[in-house]
C-alpha positions as CSV (number, residue, x, y, z in Angstrom):
1,M,-83.0,-70.9,1.7
2,K,-84.3,-68.0,3.8
3,V,-87.8,-69.6,3.7
4,F,-86.4,-72.9,5.0
5,S,-84.5,-71.1,7.8
6,L,-87.6,-69.0,8.7
7,L,-89.8,-72.1,8.7
8,S,-87.3,-74.0,10.8
9,V,-87.2,-71.3,13.4
10,L,-91.0,-71.1,13.5
11,V,-91.3,-74.8,14.0
12,W,-88.7,-74.7,16.8
13,L,-90.5,-71.8,18.5
14,V,-93.8,-73.8,18.4
15,I,-92.2,-77.0,20.0
16,A,-89.8,-75.2,22.4
17,S,-91.2,-74.7,25.9
18,P,-91.0,-71.3,27.4
19,A,-88.4,-72.6,29.9
20,Q,-86.1,-73.6,27.1
21,A,-86.3,-70.2,25.5
22,T,-84.7,-68.3,28.3
23,A,-83.7,-64.7,27.7
24,G,-80.0,-64.0,27.4
25,T,-78.9,-67.5,26.4
26,W,-77.0,-66.4,23.4
27,Q,-75.8,-63.1,24.9
28,S,-74.2,-65.1,27.7
29,V,-72.4,-67.2,25.1
30,A,-71.3,-64.0,23.3
31,Q,-70.0,-62.7,26.7
32,E,-67.9,-65.8,27.1
33,L,-66.5,-65.4,23.6
34,D,-65.7,-61.8,24.4
35,I,-63.7,-62.8,27.4
36,A,-61.9,-65.6,25.5
37,L,-61.0,-63.4,22.6
38,N,-59.8,-60.5,24.8
39,K,-57.7,-63.1,26.6
40,A,-56.1,-63.9,23.2
41,G,-55.4,-60.2,22.7
42,D,-53.9,-59.8,26.1
43,A,-51.7,-62.9,25.6
44,Y,-50.6,-61.5,22.2
45,A,-49.9,-58.1,23.7
46,N,-47.7,-59.8,26.3
47,G,-45.8,-61.6,23.6
48,D,-47.3,-65.0,24.2
49,I,-48.2,-66.0,20.7
50,K,-48.8,-69.6,21.6
51,A,-51.3,-68.7,24.3
52,A,-53.0,-66.2,21.9
53,K,-53.5,-68.8,19.3
54,K,-54.8,-71.3,21.9
55,A,-57.3,-68.7,23.2
56,V,-58.7,-68.1,19.7
57,L,-59.0,-71.8,19.1
58,Q,-60.7,-72.3,22.5
59,A,-63.1,-69.5,21.7
60,Y,-64.0,-71.0,18.4
61,F,-64.1,-74.7,19.1
62,G,-64.7,-74.6,22.9
63,I,-67.4,-72.0,22.9
64,F,-68.8,-70.9,19.5
65,E,-69.1,-74.5,18.1
66,S,-69.6,-76.6,21.3
67,R,-72.2,-74.2,22.8
68,K,-74.0,-74.5,19.4
69,M,-74.0,-70.8,18.6
70,E,-72.7,-71.6,15.1
71,A,-75.6,-74.0,14.5
72,A,-78.2,-71.5,15.7
73,M,-76.7,-68.8,13.6
74,R,-76.7,-71.0,10.5
75,T,-80.3,-71.8,11.0
76,A,-81.6,-68.4,12.0
77,L,-79.2,-66.0,10.3
78,G,-78.2,-68.0,7.2
79,I,-75.2,-69.9,6.0
80,R,-73.6,-67.0,4.2
81,H,-73.8,-64.7,7.3
82,T,-72.4,-67.4,9.6
83,Y,-69.6,-68.1,7.2
84,E,-68.6,-64.4,7.2
85,V,-68.5,-64.4,11.0
86,E,-66.5,-67.7,11.1
87,S,-64.1,-66.2,8.6
88,Q,-63.4,-63.4,11.1
89,F,-62.1,-66.1,13.5
90,G,-59.8,-67.2,10.7
91,Q,-58.7,-63.6,10.0
92,L,-57.8,-63.2,13.7
93,R,-55.8,-66.4,13.7
94,K,-54.0,-65.4,10.5
95,A,-53.2,-61.9,11.9
96,I,-51.7,-63.5,15.1
97,K,-49.7,-66.0,13.0
98,N,-48.4,-63.3,10.7
99,G,-47.2,-61.2,13.7
100,E,-49.5,-58.2,13.0
101,N,-49.2,-55.2,15.3
102,I,-51.3,-55.3,18.5
103,Q,-53.8,-52.6,17.3
104,T,-54.6,-54.8,14.3
105,I,-55.2,-57.7,16.6
106,R,-57.4,-55.6,18.9
107,N,-59.3,-54.3,15.9
108,H,-60.0,-57.9,14.7
109,I,-61.2,-58.8,18.2
110,T,-63.4,-55.8,18.6
111,T,-65.0,-56.4,15.2
112,L,-65.6,-60.0,15.9
113,N,-67.0,-59.4,19.4
114,A,-69.4,-56.8,18.0
115,A,-70.7,-59.2,15.4
116,L,-71.1,-62.0,17.9
117,S,-72.9,-59.7,20.3
118,Q,-75.3,-58.5,17.6
119,D,-76.0,-62.0,16.4
120,A,-76.5,-63.2,20.0
121,A,-79.1,-60.4,20.6
122,T,-80.8,-61.4,17.4
123,L,-81.0,-65.1,18.4
124,D,-82.2,-64.2,21.9
125,E,-84.8,-61.8,20.4
126,A,-86.0,-64.6,18.1
127,R,-86.1,-66.9,21.2
128,I,-84.0,-69.5,19.6
129,P,-83.3,-72.1,22.3
130,A,-79.9,-73.7,22.6
131,E,-81.5,-77.0,23.5
132,V,-82.8,-77.5,20.0
133,F,-79.2,-78.0,18.8
134,E,-78.2,-80.5,21.4
135,V,-77.8,-84.1,20.4
136,N,-80.1,-86.8,21.9
137,K,-82.5,-84.2,23.5
């Protein structure tokens, strides 16, 4: 599986133009995720559970998946690693649903944001272009 992933990344690097592989692409996505997840934490701290849940879902579906970071991670970092990061989104949603204390929620957010930031840096360093994952391109 690792050989396939590495081969896929190398092929994409060969066919991707330098303009497509702009530095900071994935880090900007990770920053958007950081803002959205912290918004969830703030809503939770203010007692707005519905808004907290909505913010986590928006981060996952509206940013992580729709901006193709999940696809890039699966390809470049592996399915298992990506699943572990995705499960952190689930753990955060579950902690919110279960009414965990705010420090637990903040810890989940901090851990998840750190993982996303690190993965984004790895994707940017490998020059994985987001355009590769767009349909009909």
